[in-house]
C-alpha positions in Angstrom: -0.1 -0.1 -0.3 2.9 2.4 0.3 4.9 1.9 -2.3 8.3 0.6 -0.2 10.3 -2.4 -0.6 9.1 -5.7 1.7 10.3 -5.9 5.3 13.2 -8.7 6.4 11.5 -11.6 7.4 13.2 -11.5 10.4 11.5 -7.8 11.0 7.5 -9.3 10.2 8.9 -12.2 12.2 9.5 -9.7 15.3 6.1 -7.9 14.2 3.9 -11.5 14.8 5.4 -12.6 18.4 5.1 -8.8 19.4 1.6 -8.9 18.2 1.2 -12.3 19.9 2.5 -11.5 23.0 0.7 -8.3 23.1 -2.6 -10.5 22.4 -2.1 -13.0 25.5 -1.4 -10.2 28.0 -4.7 -8.2 26.4 -6.4 -12.3 27.3 -4.8 -12.4 30.7 -6.0 -9.0 31.8 -9.5 -9.4 30.1 -9.4 -7.4 27.4 -12.9 -8.8 25.6 -10.2 -8.5 22.0 -6.5 -8.8 21.2 -4.3 -5.9 20.3 -3.7 -6.4 16.5 -2.6 -3.9 14.0 -5.5 -1.8 13.2 -7.1 -2.0 9.5 -8.9 1.1 9.1 -5.8 2.7 9.4 -5.1 0.4 6.5 -7.5 1.8 4.5 -7.3 5.1 5.6 -3.5 5.0 3.6 -5.6 2.9 0.7 -8.5 5.7 0.1 -5.6 8.8 1.3 -2.6 7.5 -0.4 -1.0 9.4 3.0 1.2 6.9 4.8 3.3 9.7 6.7 4.4 8.8 10.5 4.0 12.0 11.5 0.1 11.9 10.4 -0.9 8.7 12.5 1.2 11.0 15.6 -1.2 13.2 14.9 -3.7 11.2 14.7 -2.8 9.4 17.6 -2.9 13.1 19.6 -5.9 13.2 18.6 -7.3 10.9 19.9 -6.1 11.0 22.7 -8.0 14.6 23.2 -11.3 12.7 22.3 -10.4 10.4 25.1 -10.4 13.3 28.2 -11.8 16.0 26.8 -15.5 15.4 26.2 -16.4 18.6 24.3 -14.0 17.9 21.9 -15.1 14.4 21.0 -19.0 15.8 21.3 -18.8 17.3 18.1 -18.0 14.6 16.2 -21.2 13.1 17.8 -23.0 15.2 14.9 -21.8 13.0 11.9 -24.6 11.8 10.1 -24.6 7.8 10.3 -24.9 7.6 7.0 -21.9 10.1 6.1 -20.3 7.6 9.0 -21.3 4.1 7.5 -20.3 5.1 4.0 -16.9 6.3 5.6 -16.4 3.3 7.0 -17.5 1.2 3.8 -14.8 2.3 1.6 -12.4 2.3 4.7 -12.9 -1.5 4.9 -12.9 -2.1 2.0 -9.5 -0.9 1.2 -9.0 -2.8 3.8 -10.6 -6.2 2.4 -8.4 -5.3 -0.9 -5.9 -4.8 0.2 -5.6 -8.2 1.7 -6.7 -10.6 -0.6 -4.1 -8.1 -3.4 -1.2 -9.4 -0.6 -2.1 -12.9 -2.5 -1.1 -11.8 -5.7 2.8 -12.9 -4.2 1.4 -16.1 -2.4 2.0 -19.8 -4.2 -1.8 -20.8 -4.6 -0.3 -24.4 -5.9 1.1 -25.0 -2.5 -1.2 -27.0 -0.4 -0.3 -25.8 3.0 -0.8 -22.4 1.9 -4.1 -23.0 0.4 -4.9 -25.3 4.5 -4.3 -21.0 5.5 -6.4 -19.2 3.3 -9.4 -21.6 3.7 -9.5 -22.8 7.3 -9.5 -18.3 8.0 -12.7 -17.5 5.1 -14.1 -20.7 7.0 -13.5 -20.4 10.0 -14.4 -16.3 10.3 -17.5 -16.8 8.1 -18.9 -19.6 10.2 -18.3 -19.7 13.7 -20.0 -16.0 13.9 -22.9 -17.8 12.3 -22.5 -20.9 14.7 -22.5 -19.0 17.6 -25.4 -16.1 15.9 -27.7 -19.6 15.4 -26.7 -21.4 18.7 -27.0 -18.6 21.5 -27.0 -21.3 24.6 -24.5 -23.3 23.4 -21.3 -21.3 24.5 -22.8 -20.7 27.8 -19.6 -18.7 30.5 -21.8 -18.7 33.2 -22.1 -15.0 32.7 -25.5 -13.5 32.4 
């Protein structure tokens, strides 16, 4: 998306390690979700073609201000839901396109790669469907 050379394999391995470790820590402290790279940022890069770290540092500061100063974030509550929904559809559509474009550099003749893609799609699509249709099957003891 940023038109830069791919990172070295040791860099990818370290990034995956740290992301997995942080997800384990967030699960251990009771967080409802794992920490992961935010797909919306990838979509924002795709739509705006701005990939500067400084821009995302500024975005982080704005988000912190949203959390600290309620009146500052109240301005953005006035954004109409159709506008917000349209922006999110475009952003996540771009993210999904980027994810699918990554398939062009892998070998789809490899059984391993096909198993990973197929299992990911199956779990991602079928588990939420199953849970939605069988609400009482998975009981954690909490109401």
